[in-house]
N, C-alpha and C positions, 0 to 999 in steps of 0.2 A: 764583323758585326755579329752579335749573338742573335739567336732566333727571336728573343723578346724585343731586341732593338729593331729587327726587321719588321716585326708585327706593328710596333709602335710607329715606325716610319710610314707604313701603309695605311694606318688608321688615323691616329692623332695628328701626326705631322702632315699627312696627305690632305686631311680636311683643313688644317690651318693654312697650308700653302694655297689652297683653292679659296680661302676666305669663308669656308663653310663650317668652321669649328664651333660656331654657336648653335648649329643645327645637327651636326653629325660628327662622327669620329670617335665618340666614346659613349658609354651607356650612362645617361644621366636623365633626371626628370625633365621633361619638356623637349627632349631631342628626338629626332627620328631614329628608329631602332629596328633595322633588319638584322637578324642574328643568324649564326650558324651553330649547330650542335655537333660536336665531334663524336666519332665512334669511341666506344669504351676503350680506355687505355691510351688513346691518342693524346699527346701533349705537345702542341706546336711551340710552346715556350722553351722546350728542351730540345726538340728536333723539328726544324722547320718543315721537313717533308711530311710531318703529321698534319700539316695544314690542308693536305689533300684528302684526308680521311674524314670526310663530312658525312654525317648520318642524316641530319634534317636541316631544313632552312626555314626560318620564320621571316616572311616577307609580307608587308602590308597587313599584319595581324593574322595571317594564316600560316599553318604549318604544312610543309611539303617534304616528301621523301627526296633526298638529294640525288639518288641514282637516276630517277626519271622525272622529277619535279611533279609527281602526282600529289594531290592533296592527301595529307596523312589520314589513314584510316578509310579512304574512299576505295570502293571496289571498281569504280569506273575510271578509265584512263583520262588524263587531262585532255583538253582541247588543244589542237596544234598552236604553237606560238605564231605570231603574226608573220614571221619571216619564212615559215614553212610552206605557206600557200602562195601561188602565183597571183592570186587576186588581191594581195595585200596592198599593192600600190607603192610599196617602199622597197628599196634595194640598196645594197652597198655597192658603190662604184668607185674605183680608184680614180683620182684626179691628180693633175699636176698644177700647182700654183707657184709661181715664182721659182720654178725649177725644183720644188720639193714635193716628193710623193706623199700622199695622204689618202685615207679613206674617209669619205664623207657620205652622210645619209642624204640621199636625193630621192625625190618622188619620180615615178615613171610618168612619161607623157605619151 
């Protein structure tokens, strides 16, 4: 599989498999679009390892620095993600269902 084919499988084909290709998987008018901006010189279509060289992330209309997920240009660090605090009420717990191991999001009680 070429790097471009791998990227296509993870975006276009992945969205189609999940039945979400009308909303995501490619950049088109009317679709949801969280994007990544690669570091200068990185080309994941030629070398798939370059897909790890992310400079910025655009999510929910905001730009973030990929290394720490701080808002681009902000001097203040981001607030902790929900999973960083013990007060969040949510945790990942391994479960076994029908003899198959999986991780499920469960709320604490």
